[in-house]
C-alpha positions in Angstrom: 71.2 -231.5 12.2 73.7 -233.7 14.5 70.7 -235.8 16.2 69.6 -237.3 12.7 73.3 -237.8 11.8 73.2 -239.8 14.7 70.7 -241.7 14.0 71.5 -242.6 10.8 75.4 -243.7 11.3 73.8 -246.3 14.4 71.0 -247.1 11.5 74.1 -248.1 9.5 76.6 -249.5 11.7 73.6 -252.0 13.6 72.7 -253.2 9.7 76.4 -253.5 8.7 76.9 -256.1 11.9 73.6 -257.3 11.4 74.5 -258.1 8.0 78.5 -258.9 8.9 77.3 -261.6 11.3 73.9 -263.5 9.0 76.5 -263.7 6.3 79.1 -265.7 9.3 76.5 -267.6 9.9 75.4 -268.7 6.7 78.7 -269.4 5.8 78.8 -271.6 8.8 75.6 -273.4 8.1 77.2 -273.6 4.1 80.3 -275.7 5.4 78.4 -278.3 8.1 75.8 -279.1 5.2 78.3 -279.1 2.8 81.0 -282.0 4.8 77.9 -283.8 5.8 76.7 -284.3 2.0 79.5 -284.3 0.9 80.5 -287.3 3.4 77.9 -289.6 2.8 78.3 -288.2 -1.1 81.6 -290.3 -0.6 80.8 -293.1 1.2 78.0 -294.0 -1.6 80.6 -293.0 -4.8 83.0 -295.3 -2.3 80.2 -298.5 -2.2 79.7 -297.9 -6.6 83.4 -297.4 -7.2 84.4 -300.9 -5.3 81.3 -302.2 -7.3 83.1 -301.2 -10.3 86.6 -302.4 -9.8 85.0 -306.0 -9.6 84.2 -307.4 -12.7 80.2 -307.5 -12.6 78.1 -309.5 -14.0 74.4 -309.3 -14.8 73.1 -310.6 -12.9 74.8 -308.5 -9.8 73.4 -305.7 -11.9 70.1 -306.3 -11.6 70.5 -306.9 -7.7 72.0 -303.4 -7.9 69.3 -301.9 -9.8 66.7 -304.2 -7.5 67.8 -302.6 -4.2 67.4 -300.2 -2.1 69.8 -298.0 -2.9 67.8 -295.2 -5.0 68.2 -292.1 -3.8 65.2 -290.6 -1.4 63.5 -287.2 -2.0 65.5 -285.7 0.7 68.6 -286.8 -1.3 67.9 -285.7 -4.3 67.3 -282.2 -2.5 70.8 -282.1 -0.5 72.1 -283.3 -3.7 70.8 -279.6 -5.9 71.2 -277.9 -2.9 75.4 -279.0 -2.9 75.8 -278.5 -6.8 73.3 -275.3 -6.9 76.0 -274.3 -4.1 79.0 -275.2 -6.4 78.8 -274.7 -9.5 76.5 -271.7 -9.7 73.4 -272.3 -8.7 72.9 -274.7 -12.1 70.2 -276.5 -10.7 68.0 -273.0 -10.3 69.1 -271.7 -14.2 68.7 -275.0 -15.3 64.9 -274.8 -14.1 64.3 -271.6 -15.3 65.4 -272.3 -18.6 64.0 -275.8 -19.5 60.9 -275.2 -17.7 60.2 -279.0 -19.2 62.2 -280.8 -17.4 61.0 -283.5 -14.7 62.6 -284.0 -11.9 63.8 -287.6 -13.5 65.2 -285.3 -16.2 66.8 -283.0 -13.4 67.8 -285.9 -11.6 69.9 -287.5 -14.6 71.3 -284.6 -15.4 72.2 -283.7 -12.2 74.1 -286.9 -12.3 75.7 -286.2 -15.2 77.0 -283.3 -14.0 79.0 -284.6 -12.2 80.3 -286.6 -13.9 79.2 -290.1 -12.9 79.1 -292.6 -16.5 76.0 -294.4 -17.6 76.1 -297.5 -15.6 76.4 -295.2 -12.7 73.4 -292.7 -13.6 71.5 -296.9 -13.7 71.8 -296.8 -11.0 71.1 -294.2 -9.1 67.6 -293.6 -11.2 67.4 -297.8 -10.8 66.3 -297.6 -14.0 67.9 -300.6 -16.9 71.0 -299.1 -19.2 68.8 -299.7 -22.9 65.6 -296.8 -20.4 68.6 -294.4 -20.1 69.5 -294.1 -23.7 65.8 -293.5 -24.3 65.9 -290.2 -21.0 69.0 -288.7 -22.9 68.1 -288.8 -26.1 64.4 -287.8 -25.3 66.8 -285.2 -23.0 68.7 -283.7 -26.4 64.7 -283.4 -27.5 64.3 -281.6 -24.6 66.9 -279.5 -24.6 67.0 -278.5 -28.1 71.1 -280.1 -27.9 72.5 -279.7 -30.7 75.4 -282.3 -30.1 76.7 -285.9 -30.4 77.0 -285.6 -26.4 74.3 -284.7 -24.4 77.0 -285.4 -21.3 78.8 -282.5 -23.0 76.1 -280.6 -23.6 75.2 -280.9 -19.5 79.0 -280.9 -18.5 79.4 -278.0 -20.8 76.3 -276.2 -19.7 76.9 -272.9 -17.6 80.2 -272.7 -17.8 81.8 -269.7 -17.8 
């Protein structure tokens, strides 16, 4: 009986140590990944803010829209991971509760959730403002949002 208890005790201690070390590694990895993502987003956001602070004419907006500032699939994935980590798995819940949403829909929703204005969202998605208005209207219908502002609906979605 004593040997069995020792084996159970040793197994418990080993499993406990394993899970603790795994948790520490995950936290360190998440912190470094979070810092890298935050730095990249800050640089990009600062470049956009610099453009927003000055007067921008239509030609300059069109140049921005057609510039290579479009986010890559990898960048979108990083953004989604960041939002999931920082906002209680928002994107995962969104995908689960609204399976009819496309990747582009998800991208627009993530940018709305971050609090970007319409012009910034259009730039990130490389679309015209009129196209963004249409997409926002379609999102409202797809999500069956009974509200005046889809942006407010998105910002309040899944908040506790």
